[in-house]
C-alpha positions, 0 to 999 in steps of 0.5 A, spaced: 881 636 701 876 638 697 872 633 693 872 635 685 866 633 679 866 635 673 858 631 669 858 632 662 858 640 661 861 644 666 865 643 671 862 643 679 866 642 686 863 640 691 863 644 698 866 640 703 862 640 710 863 647 714 867 650 710 866 657 708 870 660 703 872 667 702 875 671 697 876 678 694 871 681 689 875 686 686 872 693 682 872 694 675 866 697 671 862 698 669 808 636 681 808 633 688 812 630 693 815 629 701 819 633 702 825 631 705 827 635 712 834 636 714 831 643 719 825 646 721 822 653 717 820 658 719 815 660 713 818 671 703 848 703 646 844 707 648 839 711 644 839 719 647 832 720 647 824 715 649 818 717 646 812 717 651 808 714 653 804 708 649 797 709 653 795 701 653 787 698 653 786 693 658 784 685 655 778 684 659 777 676 660 775 675 668 769 674 671 771 678 676 769 684 678 774 691 676 775 694 682 776 689 686 783 686 689 782 680 692 788 679 698 793 674 696 791 674 689 797 672 685 798 676 678 804 672 673 809 675 668 807 669 661 812 670 658 810 665 653 805 671 651 804 678 651 799 678 659 800 678 665 795 673 669 790 674 675 790 667 679 786 667 685 790 660 689 783 656 689 781 657 683 786 658 678 787 664 673 782 669 671 783 673 668 790 677 664 791 683 662 795 684 655 802 688 658 808 688 651 811 682 648 815 677 653 813 679 659 819 677 664 820 680 671 813 684 675 813 689 681 807 691 684 807 698 688 804 700 695 798 704 691 797 698 686 799 699 681 804 693 677 810 695 672 812 689 669 819 688 664 817 686 658 821 687 651 817 693 648 819 698 655 815 698 662 808 695 662 804 701 668 799 695 670 793 699 675 791 691 679 784 694 681 782 696 673 786 691 672 788 695 665 795 698 663 795 705 664 802 705 659 808 703 656 814 705 657 820 705 653 825 704 653 833 710 652 837 703 651 837 699 643 835 693 643 835 690 637 828 688 633 823 686 639 824 678 639 821 673 644 825 666 647 830 667 652 836 671 649 831 676 647 832 684 647 828 688 654 827 688 661 829 683 665 830 684 672 825 689 675 825 692 682 821 699 687 825 704 691 822 703 697 818 711 697 815 708 691 819 714 686 823 710 682 822 703 678 829 700 676 829 696 670 835 691 667 835 692 661 838 685 656 842 688 651 843 682 646 850 680 643 853 685 649 853 688 656 847 690 659 843 697 662 840 698 668 834 703 666 831 708 672 823 710 671 820 716 675 813 712 676 810 719 677 812 723 671 812 715 667 818 716 663 825 713 662 830 719 666 837 715 666 841 711 664 847 705 668 851 700 665 851 694 667 854 687 666 849 682 661 844 679 662 841 683 668 837 677 670 834 680 676 834 687 680 833 688 687 834 695 691 837 695 698 832 696 704 835 703 706 833 705 697 841 706 697 843 702 693 840 698 685 844 692 684 842 688 679 844 680 678 848 680 671 848 672 669 852 672 663 858 676 667 859 672 673 856 679 677 853 684 681 852 691 680 852 696 686 849 702 683 849 708 688 842 710 687 843 718 689 849 718 684 848 712 679 855 711 679 856 704 679 860 698 682 862 691 679 862 686 684 866 678 682 860 674 683 863 666 681 864 661 686 866 656 680 870 660 677 868 663 670 871 658 665 866 656 660 865 664 660 858 666 655 858 657 655 858 656 663 851 653 667 855 655 674 852 663 671 849 668 677 842 668 677 837 671 682 840 675 688 836 676 695 837 682 700 837 680 705 834 683 711 838 682 718 844 684 714 842 688 707 847 683 705 846 680 698 844 672 697 844 667 691 844 660 692 847 656 686 847 649 684 843 646 691 850 647 693 853 653 693 850 659 697 854 666 695 853 670 701 856 677 698 857 683 701 855 690 697 859 695 702 866 690 700 866 686 695 866 680 699 863 673 698 862 668 704 859 661 702 856 657 705 853 650 704 847 648 701 844 641 700 839 641 694 844 639 688 839 641 682 840 648 677 837 654 682 835 660 678 828 665 683 830 667 690 826 670 694 827 671 702 821 673 708 821 678 713 825 673 718 830 671 713 828 664 710 830 665 703 827 661 699 829 658 692 827 655 685 831 648 682 831 649 674 833 642 675 838 637 673 845 640 668 847 631 668 842 628 671 847 622 672 849 627 678 845 633 680 838 631 682 830 634 680 828 640 680 825 643 687 823 649 691 830 650 698 826 652 704 831 656 709 832 659 714 838 664 717 841 658 721 842 654 715 837 648 715 834 646 710 828 644 708 827 642 701 820 639 698 821 635 690 817 638 685 816 636 678 818 639 671 822 646 670 820 652 675 824 659 676 821 664 681 817 664 687 813 669 691 811 666 699 803 668 702 802 674 706 801 668 713 808 665 711 804 658 709 804 658 703 810 657 696 807 659 689 812 656 685 812 659 676 813 654 672 815 657 666 822 657 666 826 661 661 830 655 657 825 650 654 821 644 658 817 650 661 810 649 664 804 654 663 802 653 671 805 655 678 805 648 684 803 650 689 807 648 696 804 647 703 811 648 707 808 645 713 806 638 711 810 638 703 803 638 700 804 640 693 799 641 686 798 644 680 795 650 679 792 653 672 797 659 669 798 663 663 802 662 658 810 659 661 808 664 667 815 667 670 815 672 674 810 672 681 808 677 685 802 677 691 797 682 691 
């Protein structure tokens, strides 16, 4: 029999060793530390019309020359400000560009343009000239522009493989969100698709045929066919949905596994939900960090990196960490100091950069830089409450 444990805030279920539970999901509408090794790693309500893009003006506070972007430069969203910040992994922050209120997620295309989900719209940034080219307003009515964890506006964001469309998850306070589709040539929203509540993350399949919105407050992923924009819902709730909006045990971020296109959603450092977007079936695999988990990414070889933000209940949960999980399921857990939110990996796969912004209180204004071979970790100054991150 599985063992049950209950924390002071939410029911928690421990996964017994070597268990694989299959759930059938229905369709509905729309600091430093020493690594603890458990295995080796191989280190990646809508308004009817939209106005024209709003031109932006650059904020030039960088000593680096415009027109050049050093390979490996980091770009982070400053959730505690209205900027994105460029970060040299060796020197720290080198300059910022004003993009819009409370920027959340970002994605960078092959052409060097960054697409940033802010509370006001999608900002377009030329990373070479370091200027905002446009601010594309949402068609979804999200109410007054505000800041903070529950603010309306863009959250997760992704770029189609061909670079022609950007998909942004738009949070509507108090209701279901939307997925807005941006034409990257015309710089305007062309379509709006209903999704679940608070779309924390947006991902695209490798062939561009499907888009996945991970909806935190409705315990689900909305699968959207890129061609027809038809949505379908897959519930992802390995702990169940008891507690509703008050529950801590919800999906946050998703990674698309390169080998087979399945969706990987970590929960609580205990369970990895592996979702087949075609069938809606979820298989549960055991994880080992025992901490509340948020941001995640996967490298080309299928190595999964997941950020542990810290405990729900300090009496039973571990602190913040970075989990690195091989395709075979072996994990190495690197302790971190303080809450963190998201993660990116260097081009050579040797270093992980973990943002300290965090969506809740307790955040910091820097990054944790983790050497994935040695486990050595150091802090790096980087913007104001950095949340989203990309390696240029």
